[in-house]
C-alpha positions in Angstrom: -31.8 40.5 -65.5 -34.6 41.3 -68.1 -32.4 40.5 -71.1 -31.4 37.1 -69.5 -35.1 36.2 -68.9 -35.5 37.0 -72.7 -32.7 34.8 -73.8 -34.0 32.0 -71.6 -37.4 32.5 -73.3 -36.0 32.2 -76.6 -33.9 29.2 -75.8 -37.0 27.4 -74.5 -39.0 28.2 -77.5 -36.2 26.9 -79.8 -36.0 23.8 -77.7 -39.6 23.2 -77.8 -39.5 21.5 -81.1 -36.9 19.0 -80.0 -37.9 18.0 -76.5 -40.8 16.0 -75.2 -43.9 17.7 -73.9 -43.1 16.7 -70.5 -39.6 18.3 -70.7 -41.1 21.5 -72.4 -43.5 21.8 -69.6 -40.7 21.4 -66.9 -38.8 24.1 -68.7 -41.7 26.5 -68.9 -42.5 26.0 -65.1 -38.7 26.7 -64.4 -39.1 29.8 -66.4 -42.2 30.9 -64.6 -40.3 30.3 -61.2 -37.5 32.6 -62.5 -40.1 35.2 -63.3 -41.7 35.0 -59.7 -38.2 35.1 -58.2 -37.3 38.3 -60.4 -40.7 40.0 -59.3 -39.9 39.2 -55.6 -36.3 40.7 -56.1 -37.8 43.7 -57.7 -40.2 44.2 -54.7 -37.4 43.8 -52.2 -35.2 46.3 -54.0 -38.0 48.7 -53.9 -38.5 48.2 -50.2 -34.7 48.4 -49.5 -34.6 51.5 -51.7 -37.5 53.1 -49.6 -35.6 52.3 -46.3 -32.4 53.9 -47.7 -34.2 57.0 -48.5 -35.7 57.1 -44.9 -32.1 56.7 -43.5 -30.7 59.3 -45.7 -33.5 61.8 -44.7 -32.6 61.0 -41.1 -29.0 61.5 -41.7 -29.7 64.9 -43.3 -31.5 65.9 -40.3 -29.0 64.8 -37.9 -26.2 66.6 -39.9 -28.5 69.8 -39.7 -28.7 69.6 -36.1 -25.0 69.0 -35.7 -24.3 72.1 -37.9 -26.4 74.1 -35.6 -24.7 72.8 -32.5 -21.4 73.5 -34.2 -22.4 77.2 -34.7 -23.6 77.5 -31.0 -20.1 76.1 -29.9 -18.3 78.3 -32.4 -20.2 81.5 -30.9 -19.3 80.4 -27.4 -15.6 80.0 -28.2 -15.7 83.3 -30.0 -17.2 85.0 -26.8 -14.7 83.3 -24.6 -11.7 84.5 -26.9 -13.0 88.1 -26.8 -13.5 87.7 -22.8 -9.9 86.5 -22.6 -8.3 89.2 -24.5 -10.3 91.9 -22.7 -9.2 90.6 -19.4 -5.4 90.9 -20.4 -6.1 94.5 -21.5 -7.8 95.2 -18.3 -5.1 93.7 -16.2 -2.5 96.0 -17.9 -4.6 99.1 -17.3 -5.9 98.5 -13.8 -2.9 96.7 -12.2 -1.8 100.0 -10.5 -5.5 101.2 -9.7 -7.5 100.9 -6.6 -9.1 98.0 -4.8 -12.2 98.7 -6.8 -10.4 98.0 -10.0 -9.2 94.6 -8.6 -12.6 93.7 -7.8 -13.8 94.4 -11.2 -10.9 92.2 -12.6 -11.9 89.4 -10.2 -15.6 89.6 -11.3 -14.3 89.5 -15.1 -12.2 86.4 -14.2 -15.3 84.7 -12.6 -17.3 85.5 -15.7 -14.6 83.9 -17.8 -14.6 80.9 -15.4 -18.4 80.7 -15.7 -18.0 80.9 -19.6 -15.5 78.1 -19.7 -17.7 75.9 -17.4 -20.6 76.6 -19.6 -18.7 75.8 -22.7 -17.5 72.4 -21.1 -21.2 71.6 -19.9 -22.6 72.4 -23.4 -19.9 70.0 -25.0 -20.9 67.4 -22.6 -24.6 67.9 -23.4 -23.9 67.7 -27.0 -21.9 64.4 -26.6 -24.9 63.0 -24.3 -27.3 64.0 -27.0 -25.4 62.4 -29.7 -25.0 59.1 -27.8 -28.7 59.0 -26.9 -29.7 59.7 -30.6 -27.5 56.9 -31.6 -29.0 54.6 -29.0 -32.5 55.6 -30.2 -31.6 54.8 -33.7 -30.1 51.6 -32.8 -33.2 50.6 -30.7 -35.7 51.5 -33.4 -33.6 49.6 -36.0 -33.6 46.6 -33.6 -37.4 46.8 -33.4 -37.6 47.1 -37.0 -35.3 44.1 -37.5 -37.3 42.0 -35.0 -40.6 42.8 -36.8 -39.2 42.0 -40.1 -38.1 38.6 -38.7 -41.4 37.7 -37.1 -43.5 38.7 -40.1 -41.1 37.7 -43.0 -43.7 35.5 -44.6 -46.6 38.0 -44.5 -44.1 40.7 -45.7 -43.3 38.5 -48.8 -47.0 37.9 -49.6 -47.5 41.7 -49.5 -49.8 41.5 -46.6 -47.7 43.6 -44.2 -45.4 46.5 -44.9 -42.9 48.0 -42.2 -41.4 51.6 -42.6 -39.4 53.8 -40.5 -39.3 57.5 -41.0 -38.2 60.4 -38.8 -38.6 58.4 -35.6 -41.8 56.8 -36.6 -42.0 53.1 -37.1 -45.2 52.1 -38.9 -46.6 48.5 -39.4 -49.3 48.4 -42.1 -51.5 45.4 -42.3 -54.0 44.9 -45.2 -57.7 44.1 -44.1 -57.9 40.6 -45.4 -55.2 39.2 -42.7 -57.3 40.7 -39.8 -60.8 41.1 -40.9 -63.6 39.6 -43.0 -65.3 42.1 -45.4 -67.5 44.5 -43.4 -66.6 43.0 -40.1 -64.6 44.5 -37.1 -64.1 41.1 -35.5 -60.4 40.0 -35.6 -60.0 36.6 -37.4 -58.2 33.8 -35.5 -55.1 34.0 -38.0 -55.2 37.8 -37.5 -55.0 37.3 -33.7 -51.8 35.1 -34.0 -50.2 37.9 -36.2 -51.1 40.6 -33.8 -49.7 38.5 -30.9 -46.3 38.4 -32.8 -46.3 42.1 -33.4 -47.5 42.9 -29.8 -44.7 40.7 -28.2 -42.1 43.1 -29.9 -43.9 46.4 -29.3 -44.7 45.8 -25.7 -40.9 45.9 -25.0 -40.3 49.4 -26.7 -41.0 51.3 -23.5 -40.2 54.8 -24.7 -42.8 55.0 -27.5 -46.6 55.1 -27.6 -48.6 53.1 -29.9 -51.2 54.5 -32.2 -53.6 52.1 -34.0 -55.1 53.6 -37.0 -58.2 52.1 -38.9 -58.6 53.0 -42.6 -61.2 51.9 -45.3 -61.9 52.3 -49.0 -64.4 54.8 -50.3 -67.2 52.2 -50.9 -70.2 53.1 -48.7 -71.4 50.6 -46.0 -74.0 48.1 -47.4 -77.6 48.6 -46.2 -77.4 45.2 -44.1 -74.5 46.7 -42.0 -75.7 50.2 -41.7 -77.3 49.5 -38.4 -74.1 48.5 -36.8 -71.8 50.8 -38.7 -73.6 54.0 -40.1 -70.5 54.8 -42.1 -66.8 53.8 -42.6 -65.8 56.1 -39.8 -67.5 53.7 -37.4 -66.1 50.6 -39.0 -62.6 51.9 -39.2 -62.7 53.0 -35.6 -64.3 49.6 -34.4 -61.7 47.7 -36.1 -58.9 50.0 -34.5 -60.5 49.6 -31.1 -60.5 45.7 -31.3 -56.9 45.7 -32.1 -56.2 48.0 -29.2 -58.2 45.8 -26.8 -56.2 42.8 -28.0 -52.9 44.5 -27.4 -53.9 45.6 -24.0 -56.0 42.5 -22.7 -54.1 39.6 -24.5 -50.5 40.9 -25.0 -50.4 43.1 -21.9 -49.4 46.5 -23.3 -50.5 49.2 -20.8 -53.6 51.1 -22.0 -51.7 54.4 -21.2 -49.5 53.7 -24.1 -52.3 52.9 -26.6 -54.5 55.2 -28.8 -57.4 54.7 -31.2 -57.9 56.6 -34.5 -60.5 55.7 -37.1 -59.8 57.7 -40.3 -62.5 55.9 -42.5 -62.0 56.7 -46.2 -60.1 59.9 -45.6 -56.4 59.0 -45.7 -56.1 56.7 -48.8 -52.6 55.4 -49.8 -53.9 54.3 -53.4 -56.3 55.0 -56.0 -59.9 53.9 -55.0 -60.9 53.5 -58.7 -59.3 50.2 -58.9 -59.8 47.1 -56.8 -56.2 46.9 -56.2 -56.1 50.3 -54.8 -59.2 49.8 -52.8 -57.6 46.8 -51.1 -54.5 48.7 -50.3 -56.7 51.4 -48.5 -58.5 48.8 -46.4 -55.9 48.5 -43.6 -54.8 48.8 -40.1 -51.7 50.8 -39.3 -49.7 50.5 -36.0 -47.5 53.4 -35.4 -44.8 53.9 -32.8 -44.7 57.6 -31.9 -43.2 59.8 -29.2 -45.0 59.7 -25.9 -47.8 62.4 -25.5 -46.4 65.6 -24.5 -42.9 64.9 -25.7 -41.6 65.9 -29.2 -40.7 63.2 -31.6 -36.9 62.9 -31.7 -35.1 62.3 -35.1 
């Protein structure tokens, strides 16, 4: 793709001397459009690559769990095989002995029946877990796809990113689409975006929703210090306002919502640049396993 752009550039430069200024400017504009499209394709490729890595990690985790289950089944089958061989030997030895020996054989047979029943139940449990895991993965993908569809324009502008890793789906929103600088009040346009996100998340009944507030490392200005003594208070206030909106306006039960203010202490970019600080000023909405229940991969 890069080589094509270089060729187009050369052609435009060669043609500049033999076309009118208007035609040249049109060609330059077309070239700039191609460059923008190329940059967008690169960004989408990186996002798809990240999604692929996450799915591959999930596949490896599932494969590991399957291997462990296969080992357990193999051990049960080995125990059953040994028990069956033992009972055959005992039947030959004890066939002529007393009723007490007969009782022992009956007990052994009962034990074998229990092992066979346990094996069948284990196989059924493994199958149920497999189906449930596939259903959870499909449901998470449906939620992911719905969010991407609802937030397509914001994602293209780089204002929102959506990621899914190990059963945790995260919607990351930069500060500027929700809040003015130094404010915890959600802007009208931000309320519309949160409404779209909330309409999807409220239908995910088997997940809790963790709202995280994050800031850069720039100290709170003197004029705001009475209201927000530090970035802790600002990040927490922003997360709280998002939670109140999701509960009061979207209708998500408060029992499914949680607020966390991390302040400046969990950056995702370098605070030494304006671009990095902008990335760090964000709200993250994370779908997690309900409290008291482990996350399921």
